C-alpha positions in Angstrom: 41.2 -77.7 20.3 40.7 -77.7 16.6 38.3 -80.7 16.3 35.9 -79.5 19.1 32.4 -78.5 18.2 32.4 -75.2 20.1 34.8 -72.3 20.3 37.2 -71.4 23.1 36.8 -67.7 23.8 38.7 -65.5 26.2 36.6 -62.7 27.7 38.8 -60.0 29.3 37.3 -57.3 31.5 39.7 -54.4 31.4 37.9 -52.6 34.3 38.7 -55.5 36.6 42.0 -56.6 34.9 40.7 -60.2 34.8 39.8 -62.6 32.1 38.1 -66.0 31.8 37.8 -68.7 29.1 34.3 -69.9 28.1 33.0 -72.3 25.5 30.8 -70.5 23.0 28.7 -71.3 19.9 28.4 -74.1 17.5 31.0 -74.4 14.7 28.5 -76.0 12.3 26.4 -72.9 12.5 28.9 -70.0 13.1 31.9 -71.5 11.3 34.4 -69.1 12.9 35.9 -65.7 12.0 33.1 -63.4 10.8 30.3 -65.7 12.1 31.9 -66.1 15.5 32.5 -62.4 15.8 28.9 -61.4 14.9 27.5 -63.9 17.4 29.9 -62.6 20.1 28.7 -59.1 19.4 25.1 -60.2 19.7 26.1 -61.7 23.1 28.3 -58.9 24.5 27.4 -55.8 22.5 24.9 -53.1 23.4 23.2 -52.2 20.1 21.8 -48.9 21.1 24.8 -47.6 23.1 27.6 -45.4 21.6 30.7 -47.0 20.2 32.8 -45.6 23.1 30.6 -47.0 25.8 32.8 -49.1 28.0 30.4 -52.0 27.8 30.9 -52.3 24.0 33.1 -55.3 23.1 36.3 -55.2 21.0 36.3 -58.7 19.4 39.0 -60.8 17.6 38.3 -64.2 16.0 40.0 -66.8 14.0 38.6 -69.8 12.1 38.7 -73.5 12.0 41.4 -73.7 9.4 43.7 -71.0 10.8 47.3 -72.2 10.8 46.4 -75.5 9.1 46.4 -74.6 5.5 48.3 -72.0 3.4 46.9 -68.5 3.5 44.6 -69.3 6.3 46.3 -66.4 7.9 43.9 -63.7 8.8 41.9 -62.6 11.9 38.6 -60.7 12.1 38.2 -57.7 14.4 34.6 -56.7 15.1 33.2 -53.7 17.0 30.7 -50.9 16.9 32.4 -48.3 14.8 32.8 -44.7 16.1 32.9 -43.6 12.4 29.3 -44.4 11.7 28.1 -45.9 15.0 27.2 -49.2 13.4 28.5 -52.8 13.8 31.4 -53.6 11.5 34.5 -55.8 10.8 38.1 -55.3 9.9 40.6 -57.9 8.8 44.3 -58.3 9.4 47.1 -60.9 9.3 50.6 -60.6 10.6 51.4 -63.1 13.4 48.2 -62.6 15.3 46.1 -65.4 13.8 48.8 -68.0 14.3 49.6 -66.7 17.8 45.9 -67.1 18.7 45.8 -70.6 17.3 48.8 -71.7 19.3 47.4 -70.0 22.4 44.2 -72.0 21.9 42.1 -68.8 21.6 39.4 -69.0 18.9 37.9 -65.7 20.0 39.1 -62.8 22.2 36.6 -60.3 23.7 37.7 -57.1 25.5 35.0 -55.4 27.6 35.1 -52.5 30.1 37.7 -49.8 30.4 41.1 -49.8 32.2 41.8 -46.9 34.5 45.1 -46.1 32.8 46.8 -47.0 29.5 47.3 -50.8 29.7 48.7 -53.8 27.9 47.1 -57.2 28.2 49.2 -60.4 27.8 47.4 -63.6 26.9 48.6 -67.1 26.3 48.4 -70.6 27.8 50.9 -69.7 30.5 50.1 -66.0 31.1 47.0 -63.9 31.4 47.7 -60.5 33.0 47.3 -56.8 32.5 50.0 -54.2 32.9 50.0 -50.5 33.5 51.9 -48.9 30.6 50.9 -45.3 31.1 54.6 -44.3 30.3 53.8 -45.2 26.7 50.9 -42.8 26.5 51.4 -40.5 23.4 54.1 -42.8 22.0 53.8 -43.5 18.2 53.1 -47.0 16.9 56.8 -47.9 16.2 58.1 -46.6 19.6 55.3 -48.4 21.4 56.3 -51.7 19.7 59.9 -51.2 20.5 59.3 -50.5 24.1 56.8 -53.4 24.5 59.4 -55.9 23.1 61.9 -54.7 25.7 59.4 -54.6 28.6 58.0 -58.1 28.0 60.9 -60.2 26.8 59.7 -63.5 28.2 58.1 -65.2 25.3 58.4 -68.3 23.1 56.7 -69.5 20.0 54.4 -67.2 18.0 54.1 -63.8 19.5 51.9 -61.0 18.2 51.9 -57.4 19.4 48.8 -55.3 18.5 48.9 -51.6 19.5 47.6 -48.1 18.8 49.3 -44.8 18.3 48.3 -41.2 19.3 45.3 -41.2 16.9 43.8 -44.1 18.8 44.4 -42.5 22.2 42.9 -39.3 20.9 39.8 -41.2 19.7 40.1 -40.3 16.0 37.2 -42.3 14.4 39.4 -43.8 11.7 42.4 -44.7 14.0 43.7 -48.2 13.3 45.1 -51.1 15.2 48.7 -51.9 14.1 49.5 -55.6 14.0 53.1 -56.6 14.1 54.3 -53.4 12.4 53.2 -54.1 8.8 49.6 -55.2 9.1 46.5 -53.4 10.3 42.9 -53.6 11.4 42.6 -50.4 9.3 39.2 -49.2 8.6 36.3 -47.7 10.6 38.1 -47.1 13.9 39.1 -50.2 15.8 42.1 -48.2 17.1 39.8 -45.6 18.6 37.7 -48.2 20.3 40.9 -49.6 21.9 41.8 -46.1 22.9 38.4 -45.5 24.5 39.1 -48.6 26.6 42.7 -47.4 27.5 43.9 -50.5 25.8 47.3 -49.3 24.4 48.3 -52.8 23.3 47.8 -56.5 23.7 50.2 -59.3 23.2 49.3 -62.9 22.3 51.9 -65.5 23.1 51.3 -68.7 21.1 53.4 -71.0 23.1 51.7 -74.4 22.6 51.7 -76.9 19.8 49.0 -79.2 18.3 49.5 -82.2 16.1 48.6 -82.1 12.5 45.9 -84.5 11.4 47.5 -87.9 10.8 45.3 -88.7 7.9 46.7 -89.0 4.4 43.7 -86.9 3.2 45.0 -83.9 5.1 48.6 -84.2 4.0 47.6 -84.8 0.3 45.2 -81.8 0.3 47.7 -79.5 2.0 50.3 -80.3 -0.6 47.7 -79.8 -3.4 46.8 -76.3 -2.1 50.4 -75.4 -1.4 51.5 -76.4 -4.9 48.7 -74.2 -6.4 49.9 -71.3 -4.4 53.6 -71.7 -4.9 54.1 -73.6 -8.2 51.6 -71.9 -10.4 51.0 -68.3 -11.5 47.8 -68.0 -9.5 49.5 -65.9 -6.7 52.6 -64.7 -8.5 51.3 -61.1 -9.0 51.0 -60.7 -5.2 54.6 -61.7 -4.6 56.3 -59.9 -7.6 55.1 -56.3 -7.7 52.4 -56.9 -5.2 49.1 -55.1 -5.6 51.1 -51.9 -6.3 51.2 -53.2 -9.8 47.5 -52.1 -10.1 48.6 -48.4 -10.1 49.8 -48.5 -13.7 47.1 -50.9 -14.9 44.3 -48.7 -13.5 45.9 -45.6 -14.8 46.0 -47.1 -18.3 42.3 -47.8 -18.3 41.4 -44.4 -16.9 40.3 -45.8 -13.5 42.9 -44.5 -11.1 41.4 -41.9 -8.7 43.8 -38.8 -9.0 43.7 -35.5 -7.2 40.6 -36.1 -5.2 39.0 -37.9 -8.2 39.2 -34.8 -10.4 40.9 -37.1 -12.9 41.2 -40.8 -13.6 44.6 -40.6 -15.4 47.7 -39.4 -13.6 50.0 -37.4 -16.0 53.0 -38.3 -13.8 52.0 -41.8 -12.8 55.5 -43.2 -13.7 56.8 -41.7 -10.4 54.5 -43.8 -8.2 53.9 -47.1 -10.0 54.6 -50.4 -8.5 57.4 -50.8 -11.0 59.0 -47.6 -9.7 58.7 -48.6 -6.1 60.2 -52.0 -6.9 63.1 -50.6 -8.9 64.0 -47.7 -6.6 62.7 -48.3 -3.1 62.0 -52.0 -2.4 64.0 -53.3 0.5 62.5 -56.7 1.1 59.3 -58.8 1.1 57.8 -60.6 4.0 54.6 -62.5 4.8 52.0 -63.1 7.4 52.6 -66.2 9.5 51.3 -69.2 7.7 51.5 -67.7 4.2 54.1 -68.8 1.6 53.3 -66.0 -0.8 55.1 -63.0 0.7 52.9 -60.1 -0.5 54.1 -57.6 2.0 56.4 -55.2 0.3 58.6 -53.0 2.5 60.2 -49.9 1.0 63.3 -48.0 2.2 62.6 -44.3 3.1 65.8 -42.3 3.2 65.5 -38.8 4.7 68.1 -36.2 5.6 67.9 -34.0 8.7 69.1 -30.6 7.7 70.0 -29.7 11.3 72.8 -32.2 11.5 73.3 -33.3 7.9 72.6 -36.9 8.8 70.4 -39.4 7.0 67.6 -41.5 8.6 66.5 -44.8 7.1 63.0 -46.1 7.7 61.2 -49.2 6.6 57.6 -48.6 5.3 55.2 -51.1 3.9 53.3 -50.3 0.8 50.7 -51.7 -1.7 48.1 -50.4 -4.0 45.6 -48.9 -1.5 48.2 -46.8 0.4 49.8 -45.6 -2.9 46.4 -44.6 -4.2 45.3 -42.8 -1.0 48.6 -41.1 -0.1 49.9 -40.9 -3.6 47.5 -40.6 -6.6 44.7 -39.0 -4.6 47.1 -36.3 -3.3 48.6 -35.8 -6.8 52.0 -37.1 -5.6 54.5 -37.8 -8.4 57.4 -39.1 -6.3 57.5 -42.6 -4.7 59.7 -41.4 -1.8 57.2 -38.7 -1.0 54.4 -41.2 -0.8 56.5 -43.3 1.6 57.1 -40.3 3.8 53.3 -39.6 4.1 52.6 -43.3 4.7 55.3 -43.4 7.4 53.6 -40.5 9.2 50.2 -42.2 9.0 51.7 -45.3 10.4 53.3 -43.5 13.3 50.1 -41.8 14.2 48.1 -45.0 13.9 45.7 -43.7 11.2 44.0 -45.7 8.5 46.0 -44.5 5.5 43.1 -44.8 3.1 40.8 -42.5 5.2 43.6 -40.1 6.0 44.7 -39.8 2.4 41.3 -39.4 0.9 40.3 -36.9 3.7 43.4 -34.8 2.9 42.6 -35.0 -0.8 39.2 -33.4 -0.1 40.8 -30.8 2.2 43.3 -29.9 -0.6 40.6 -29.3 -3.1 38.5 -27.4 -0.6 41.7 -25.3 0.2 42.2 -24.6 -3.5 38.5 -23.5 -3.8 38.8 -21.2 -0.8 36.2 -23.2 1.2 38.8 -23.7 4.0 41.7 -21.4 4.8 45.2 -21.8 6.2 44.0 -20.5 9.5 42.1 -23.8 9.7 44.6 -26.2 8.0 47.6 -24.6 9.9 49.8 -25.6 7.0 49.1 -25.0 3.3 47.7 -28.0 1.5 48.7 -28.4 -2.1 48.7 -31.4 -4.4 52.1 -33.0 -4.8 53.7 -31.2 -1.8 54.8 -33.8 0.7 55.9 -31.5 3.6 52.5 -30.0 4.1 50.8 -33.4 4.1 53.2 -34.9 6.6 52.5 -32.0 9.0 48.7 -32.3 8.4 48.8 -36.1 9.2 50.4 -35.2 12.6 47.6 -32.6 13.2 45.0 -35.3 12.3 46.5 -37.7 14.8 46.7 -35.0 17.5 43.2 -33.4 16.7 45.0 -30.1 17.0 42.1 -27.8 16.3 38.4 -27.9 15.3 39.2 -28.4 11.6 41.4 -31.5 12.2 38.9 -32.8 14.8 36.1 -32.6 12.2 38.3 -34.0 9.4 39.3 -36.9 11.7 35.6 -37.7 12.1 35.4 -38.4 8.4 35.5 -36.5 5.2 31.7 -36.3 5.0 31.5 -34.7 8.5 34.0 -32.0 7.6 32.3 -31.4 4.2 28.9 -31.0 5.9 30.4 -28.4 8.2 32.5 -26.4 5.8 30.8 -27.2 2.5 32.1 -29.2 -0.4 30.0 -32.4 0.0 29.7 -32.8 -3.7 33.4 -33.6 -4.0 33.8 -35.6 -0.8 35.0 -39.0 -2.1 33.1 -41.1 0.4 31.4 -44.4 -0.4 30.1 -45.2 3.1 33.7 -44.4 4.2 36.5 -42.9 2.3 36.7 -44.6 -1.1 39.1 -47.3 -2.1 41.5 -47.0 -5.0 39.3 -48.0 -8.0 37.3 -45.7 -10.3 36.2 -48.5 -12.6 32.5 -47.7 -12.8 29.0 -48.0 -11.5 29.2 -51.5 -10.0 32.3 -50.6 -7.9 30.9 -47.3 -6.6 27.6 -49.0 -5.6 29.2 -52.1 -4.1 31.5 -50.1 -1.9 28.9 -47.6 -0.9 26.3 -50.3 0.0 28.6 -53.1 1.2 28.6 -54.5 4.7 31.8 -52.8 5.8 32.0 -50.3 2.9 35.1 -52.1 1.6 36.3 -52.8 -1.9 36.6 -56.4 -0.7 33.0 -56.9 0.3 32.4 -57.9 -3.3 34.4 -57.7 -6.5 32.5 -54.8 -8.0 35.6 -53.4 -9.6 36.1 -56.8 -11.4 32.5 -56.8 -12.6 33.0 -53.3 -14.1 36.2 -54.4 -15.9 34.8 -57.7 -17.2 31.4 -56.3 -18.4 31.1 -54.6 -21.8 29.1 -51.4 -21.3 27.1 -50.9 -18.1 26.5 -53.9 -15.9 22.9 -55.0 -16.0 21.2 -54.4 -12.7 19.8 -57.9 -12.2 23.1 -59.5 -13.0 24.9 -57.0 -10.8 22.7 -57.8 -7.8 23.1 -61.5 -8.2 26.8 -61.1 -8.4 27.0 -58.8 -5.3 25.0 -61.2 -3.1 26.6 -64.4 -4.3 30.1 -62.9 -4.2 29.6 -61.6 -0.7 28.4 -65.0 0.4 31.6 -66.6 -0.9 33.8 -64.0 0.7 31.9 -64.4 4.0 32.8 -68.1 3.8 36.4 -67.3 3.5 36.4 -64.6 6.2 34.8 -67.2 8.5 37.6 -69.8 7.9 39.6 -67.2 8.1 41.5 -67.0 4.7 43.3 -64.2 3.1 41.0 -63.0 0.3 43.9 -63.1 -2.2 43.3 -66.9 -2.1 39.6 -66.7 -3.1 40.4 -68.4 -6.4 42.2 -71.2 -4.6 39.6 -72.0 -1.9 36.3 -72.9 -3.6 33.5 -74.3 -1.5 34.5 -77.8 -2.5 38.1 -77.4 -1.5 37.0 -75.8 1.8 34.7 -78.7 2.5 37.6 -81.2 1.9 39.8 -79.2 4.2 37.3 -79.1 7.0 36.7 -82.9 6.6 40.4 -83.6 6.7 40.6 -81.7 10.1 37.9 -84.0 11.6 35.2 -81.3 11.1 32.9 -83.4 8.8 29.7 -81.8 10.2 31.0 -78.3 9.5 32.0 -79.3 6.0 28.6 -80.8 5.3 26.8 -77.6 6.4 29.3 -75.1 4.9 27.2 -73.5 2.2 24.0 -73.2 4.3 26.0 -72.0 7.3 27.8 -69.3 5.3 24.4 -68.1 4.0 23.2 -67.8 7.6 26.4 -66.0 8.6 25.9 -63.6 5.7 22.4 -62.8 7.1 23.6 -62.7 10.7 26.1 -60.0 10.0 23.5 -57.8 8.3 21.0 -58.5 11.1 23.6 -57.3 13.6 24.4 -54.3 11.6 20.7 -53.3 11.2 20.3 -53.7 14.9 22.9 -51.0 15.4 21.0 -48.5 13.2 22.1 -49.2 9.6 19.6 -47.9 7.0 20.6 -48.6 3.4 18.4 -45.7 2.3 20.6 -43.3 4.2 23.7 -44.1 2.1 24.5 -41.3 -0.4 26.9 -41.4 -3.3 28.3 -37.9 -3.8 28.1 -36.0 -7.0 31.8 -36.4 -7.8 31.3 -40.1 -8.6 28.7 -39.3 -11.4 31.3 -36.9 -12.9 33.9 -39.6 -13.5 35.0 -40.7 -16.9 36.6 -44.1 -17.5 37.7 -46.0 -20.6 34.1 -46.9 -21.1 33.1 -43.2 -21.1 31.1 -41.1 -18.6 29.4 -42.7 -15.6 25.7 -43.1 -16.1 24.3 -41.4 -12.9 20.8 -42.6 -13.4 21.8 -46.2 -13.9 24.0 -46.0 -10.9 21.2 -44.7 -8.7 18.8 -47.4 -9.9 21.5 -50.1 -9.2 22.0 -48.6 -5.7 18.2 -48.6 -4.9 17.9 -52.2 -6.1 20.9 -53.3 -4.0 19.4 -51.6 -1.0 16.3 -53.8 -1.3 18.4 -56.9 -1.5 20.3 -55.9 1.6 17.1 -55.3 3.5 16.1 -58.9 2.6 19.4 -60.2 4.0 19.0 -58.1 7.2 15.4 -59.1 7.8 15.0 -61.2 11.0 14.1 -64.8 10.5 
């Protein structure tokens, strides 16, 4: 239960088709979420074995405040990534965190490999594995539809997590789809599930738990809720959503366009958040336990020429997908962006990696580095049909070219040439070309994410070049604060709501006074623990390269200072080594 000092963890052996619950860890030291996941990988992972080794765990974890406060609505997925063969995390919401809370599952660990494509069902009343080989090859949406029909018996909070063809085909940036509109997107969690023949799992949150009876809890809950709902603090996420960033970044010459050959899109009006809202927005929805409603769902309307009929599809969008499958591909039409996103979703591909990889392939195609005999279809900026077909080839690993491109843009560029314009910062870049701090922070960050730290914010708020010492202090401290949140586990959109002090009050109101008292020091230890686990799997900060294209960028501040960026990267590598050093 919530007030207990250790975690209730379900360990499920897919090879045996059996699972068991154990008590694990100490909340005052691990906190939950990111901390719990790293400790579970230490316990069950095999640091020197490949990502697809059946012994490797696929881990899911929630935190002590999940389901108890607004926006405590995320789960952490941890695994050894097939993309770079190192320990990593991915985060997602949907209904999964709440379902785990109401199933009394703080952590879920899958080990082993099922003989055939399988679905695991877990809850307080059911723990079983089913053969679902009939769903092999089915896309993400068809899989979800069939699973809902096959396993109707459910009450309370239910979450369905599944993979598409890309995961089954072990594409290293295949994702896990969570309840249709959310994803464990980056670095290949879907491929790890595919390697285990785990087509899907369902969590049934069928229990209940009483809210703390103290006035402290009720008063604090209302205070946080009012901040979220009654102020402007979260309004941007509900109104246009993060898609509003497209026009803003374009205005300040910081939107990656056409494989980052430009930072201003001449036809940006066709793909801004305002255009999506005006022309395509169907509805807004939210993760369970979140009152904000930042998930924007667009309506894609396509006509089939064969029978003159229209098909309507619902596709979620925000800034990152619009950047990757829109601006980076030179797209000028919002419907075209939705069509590419829809195909990525069906295949179960991370849209950011897929879009950026295809942007590199398009430039390489234009330069004659790769030919149509390899791409199968012509790849041209702002031509949706070719991209939709290419996404299907990526998911299917149709030939050697798509097999290599599916392993990552850097792998394909190393094989064919064109590494200088491969837009990779540890993994395919995120949608900000704001300057040196962002490029370094994503390239060197723990999971190579724009959300490891707010490097893009530092670029925008600093006049001129960010000073290296100040940038390093910002990177380390900001990461620590975010690790605290991803251990609770909060949506990072709420990072301005949940200060350390508010989190300590929240934990104390839940009867976790010892956890509250140790919060800051524990989060520092979790920050170090994550790096230590990553180093144990082979990470070397000196091996990270920032391609030449990033030093050719020009923003509203002027050209990127390549020498300054290199110095910042080297200094940050030293700080990361300190964090990863064993105690």
